[in-house]
TORKOL-4160 file (C-alpha; in steps of 0.2 Angstrom, whole numbers, padded with zeros to 4 digits, m for minus):
79
<pt num="1" X="m0053" Y="0892" Z="0566"/>
<pt num="2" X="m0067" Y="0902" Z="0558"/>
<pt num="3" X="m0085" Y="0901" Z="0553"/>
<pt num="4" X="m0090" Y="0906" Z="0536"/>
<pt num="5" X="m0106" Y="0907" Z="0526"/>
<pt num="6" X="m0110" Y="0894" Z="0513"/>
<pt num="7" X="m0126" Y="0902" Z="0507"/>
<pt num="8" X="m0121" Y="0904" Z="0489"/>
<pt num="9" X="m0118" Y="0885" Z="0488"/>
<pt num="10" X="m0135" Y="0882" Z="0495"/>
<pt num="11" X="m0143" Y="0894" Z="0483"/>
<pt num="12" X="m0134" Y="0886" Z="0468"/>
<pt num="13" X="m0139" Y="0868" Z="0474"/>
<pt num="14" X="m0157" Y="0873" Z="0474"/>
<pt num="15" X="m0157" Y="0883" Z="0458"/>
<pt num="16" X="m0160" Y="0900" Z="0467"/>
<pt num="17" X="m0152" Y="0917" Z="0466"/>
<pt num="18" X="m0146" Y="0930" Z="0479"/>
<pt num="19" X="m0159" Y="0941" Z="0472"/>
<pt num="20" X="m0172" Y="0929" Z="0476"/>
<pt num="21" X="m0165" Y="0927" Z="0494"/>
<pt num="22" X="m0165" Y="0946" Z="0496"/>
<pt num="23" X="m0184" Y="0947" Z="0491"/>
<pt num="24" X="m0188" Y="0932" Z="0502"/>
<pt num="25" X="m0178" Y="0937" Z="0518"/>
<pt num="26" X="m0182" Y="0955" Z="0522"/>
<pt num="27" X="m0163" Y="0958" Z="0523"/>
<pt num="28" X="m0155" Y="0973" Z="0514"/>
<pt num="29" X="m0148" Y="0969" Z="0496"/>
<pt num="30" X="m0131" Y="0974" Z="0503"/>
<pt num="31" X="m0132" Y="0962" Z="0517"/>
<pt num="32" X="m0137" Y="0947" Z="0506"/>
<pt num="33" X="m0124" Y="0951" Z="0493"/>
<pt num="34" X="m0111" Y="0952" Z="0506"/>
<pt num="35" X="m0116" Y="0935" Z="0513"/>
<pt num="36" X="m0117" Y="0927" Z="0496"/>
<pt num="37" X="m0100" Y="0934" Z="0491"/>
<pt num="38" X="m0091" Y="0929" Z="0507"/>
<pt num="39" X="m0088" Y="0947" Z="0512"/>
<pt num="40" X="m0099" Y="0947" Z="0528"/>
<pt num="41" X="m0088" Y="0941" Z="0542"/>
<pt num="42" X="m0098" Y="0947" Z="0557"/>
<pt num="43" X="m0117" Y="0944" Z="0559"/>
<pt num="44" X="m0130" Y="0941" Z="0573"/>
<pt num="45" X="m0143" Y="0928" Z="0576"/>
<pt num="46" X="m0157" Y="0939" Z="0569"/>
<pt num="47" X="m0148" Y="0940" Z="0552"/>
<pt num="48" X="m0145" Y="0921" Z="0552"/>
<pt num="49" X="m0163" Y="0918" Z="0556"/>
<pt num="50" X="m0169" Y="0929" Z="0542"/>
<pt num="51" X="m0157" Y="0920" Z="0530"/>
<pt num="52" X="m0164" Y="0903" Z="0536"/>
<pt num="53" X="m0182" Y="0909" Z="0535"/>
<pt num="54" X="m0179" Y="0916" Z="0517"/>
<pt num="55" X="m0171" Y="0900" Z="0511"/>
<pt num="56" X="m0186" Y="0890" Z="0518"/>
<pt num="57" X="m0198" Y="0901" Z="0509"/>
<pt num="58" X="m0188" Y="0899" Z="0493"/>
<pt num="59" X="m0186" Y="0880" Z="0494"/>
<pt num="60" X="m0200" Y="0874" Z="0504"/>
<pt num="61" X="m0188" Y="0864" Z="0514"/>
<pt num="62" X="m0182" Y="0865" Z="0532"/>
<pt num="63" X="m0165" Y="0874" Z="0533"/>
<pt num="64" X="m0153" Y="0872" Z="0548"/>
<pt num="65" X="m0139" Y="0883" Z="0553"/>
<pt num="66" X="m0126" Y="0870" Z="0547"/>
<pt num="67" X="m0134" Y="0871" Z="0529"/>
<pt num="68" X="m0128" Y="0889" Z="0528"/>
<pt num="69" X="m0113" Y="0890" Z="0539"/>
<pt num="70" X="m0097" Y="0880" Z="0540"/>
<pt num="71" X="m0083" Y="0878" Z="0552"/>
<pt num="72" X="m0066" Y="0880" Z="0544"/>
<pt num="73" X="m0051" Y="0873" Z="0554"/>
<pt num="74" X="m0035" Y="0882" Z="0553"/>
<pt num="75" X="m0027" Y="0871" Z="0539"/>
<pt num="76" X="m0042" Y="0875" Z="0528"/>
<pt num="77" X="m0044" Y="0893" Z="0532"/>
<pt num="78" X="m0031" Y="0898" Z="0519"/>
<pt num="79" X="m0040" Y="0889" Z="0505"/>
């Protein structure tokens, strides 16, 4: 089992870009692009909070952790 980001899908659904999230979140450009490309595999709650806060600023909607993270069971992890 693993947990992975689904921020890129969230951004696409809401017509927003990684660049916009970078500007709204206060995270480094490197971190935002690592998250949206699926390359960031370890993070902390502060980063998660900044992602959520940035997305809320961009969309004007409440964002929950399950909106940006997903649990992948072993059978799905290889996909």
